[in-house]
Each structure stands twice: as structure tokens, then as C-alpha cells.
C-alpha positions in Angstrom: 0.2 0.1 0.0 1.6 3.2 -1.1 0.7 6.8 1.1 -1.2 8.6 -1.5 -0.6 12.5 -1.7 -2.5 14.7 -3.4 -1.8 17.1 -6.3 -4.4 19.6 -6.2 -4.0 22.5 -3.8 -7.3 22.0 -2.0 -6.9 18.5 -1.4 -3.0 18.9 -0.4 -4.5 21.7 2.4 -6.8 19.5 3.5 -4.7 16.5 3.6 -2.0 18.8 5.5 -5.1 19.5 8.0 -5.7 15.7 8.5 -2.0 15.3 9.3 -2.1 17.8 12.1 -4.8 16.0 13.3 -2.9 12.6 13.3 -0.2 14.6 14.6 -1.9 16.5 17.6 -3.9 12.7 18.3 -0.4 10.9 18.5 1.1 13.3 20.9 -2.0 13.6 23.3 -2.6 9.6 23.4 1.1 8.7 23.8 2.0 11.8 25.9 -1.2 12.6 27.6 0.6 14.5 30.9 2.5 16.8 28.1 -1.0 17.7 26.5 -2.5 18.4 29.5 0.0 20.6 30.8 0.0 22.2 27.3 -3.5 22.8 27.9 -3.4 23.9 31.5 -5.2 20.7 33.1 -4.3 19.0 35.7 -5.7 15.3 37.0 -6.9 15.6 40.9 -4.6 13.9 43.7 -4.8 10.4 43.4 -7.1 9.9 40.4 -5.4 8.7 37.2 -9.0 9.2 35.1 -7.6 12.3 33.4 -5.0 10.2 31.9 -7.3 7.7 30.5 -9.7 10.8 28.8 -6.9 12.3 27.4 -5.5 9.1 25.6 -8.7 8.0 24.5 -9.6 11.7 23.2 -5.9 11.0 21.5 -7.2 7.8 19.9 -10.1 9.3 18.2 -8.3 12.4 17.1 -5.4 9.8 15.4 -8.1 7.9 13.9 -10.3 11.1 12.6 -6.9 12.3 11.0 -5.2 8.9 9.4 -8.8 8.1 7.9 -8.8 10.6 5.1 -4.9 10.0 5.0 -5.4 6.5 4.4 -8.7 6.7 2.5 -8.5 9.6 0.4 -12.3 10.0 0.3 -13.9 13.5 -0.2 -16.7 12.3 2.2 -14.2 11.7 4.8 -12.1 15.2 4.8 -15.7 16.5 4.9 -16.1 14.3 8.2 -12.8 15.9 9.7 -14.2 19.6 8.9 -17.6 19.0 10.4 -16.3 17.8 13.4 -13.6 20.6 13.8 -16.3 22.8 12.8 -18.7 21.8 15.9 -15.7 21.7 18.1 -15.2 25.6 16.9 -18.8 26.5 17.5 -18.7 24.3 21.0 -15.7 26.3 22.0 -17.6 29.9 21.0 -20.6 28.5 23.2 -18.4 28.2 26.0 -16.0 31.2 25.5 -19.6 33.5 25.9 -21.0 31.4 28.4 -18.2 30.1 30.7 -16.5 33.5 30.6 -13.4 31.5 29.5 -12.0 34.1 27.2 -8.3 33.0 27.8 -5.7 33.3 25.1 -5.3 29.8 24.9 -8.9 29.5 24.2 -8.8 32.0 21.2 -5.9 30.6 19.5 -7.5 27.2 19.9 -10.5 28.4 18.4 -8.4 29.9 15.5 -6.7 26.6 15.1 -10.2 25.0 15.0 -11.3 27.1 12.8 -8.8 26.2 10.5 -8.7 22.6 10.7 -12.6 23.1 9.8 -11.9 25.6 7.3 -9.4 23.6 5.3 -11.1 20.1 4.8 -14.6 22.0 4.1 -13.0 24.4 1.7 -11.5 21.1 -0.5 -15.0 19.5 -0.1 -16.7 22.3 -1.4 -14.7 23.4 -4.2 -13.5 26.4 -2.8 -9.8 25.8 -3.4 -9.9 24.5 -7.2 -8.7 26.3 -10.1 
């Protein structure tokens, strides 16, 4: 099985977004303590459940990023874009209702918007020549 790298710009951008998601998932899955420190999270004393939750979500991100890379289907890119569009919407809701207006939250909102826009832009033909 060969690794397919797209030839057209729109799909390359979507591919790069998926690769970033897969890489982030890999880091979160195999280095949950590091990921929690980056996001400003701390597990409670004596409770290790936070690590399991981080690893689980890291695995989900890893699968979400690898699926379009391995299968190279527009519908799978659509799923990646939809997931991150909904995640960005949820972060906006949190910013407004939880008073979580920190620099990290705004930065992660921008990352989620980009990770939604690149695959969705490819699927809906915004990057085609």
C-alpha cells in the first residue's frame, strides 16, 4: 500500500489538516501528561482518570486524522471538517457562557476554525482552480 499525496492544492491543504490532527492525536495519546500541561489541565490527586480520557480522545483524533490520509475520499474530509466546525462552535459557546476568554481558548478557536475550513474548503470546491 502506497501513501497517497494529493496533487491539487485544495486536497493538499485538507491532507495537511488531517496530518496535523493525526499528529496531535498521536501526541495526546502517547504523552497525555504533556498534553494536559499544554492545555492547562491537571488531574486530581490520586485520580488517574484524566490520563485515560486524554488517551482516549488522542486515539479518536489519531483515527480522525488517519482516515482521510489512508482512504483519500472527499466524504471523509467532510467528516473531519464537520467535526472541527462543531468543535469550534462549542468553543464559542464556552467562551460566551463560561467566561473562558483566555488567550489559549482564542488560539485554539483559531486552530479549530482552520482545521474545519481546510477540509470543508476542499470538499465544497473553494480551493479548485
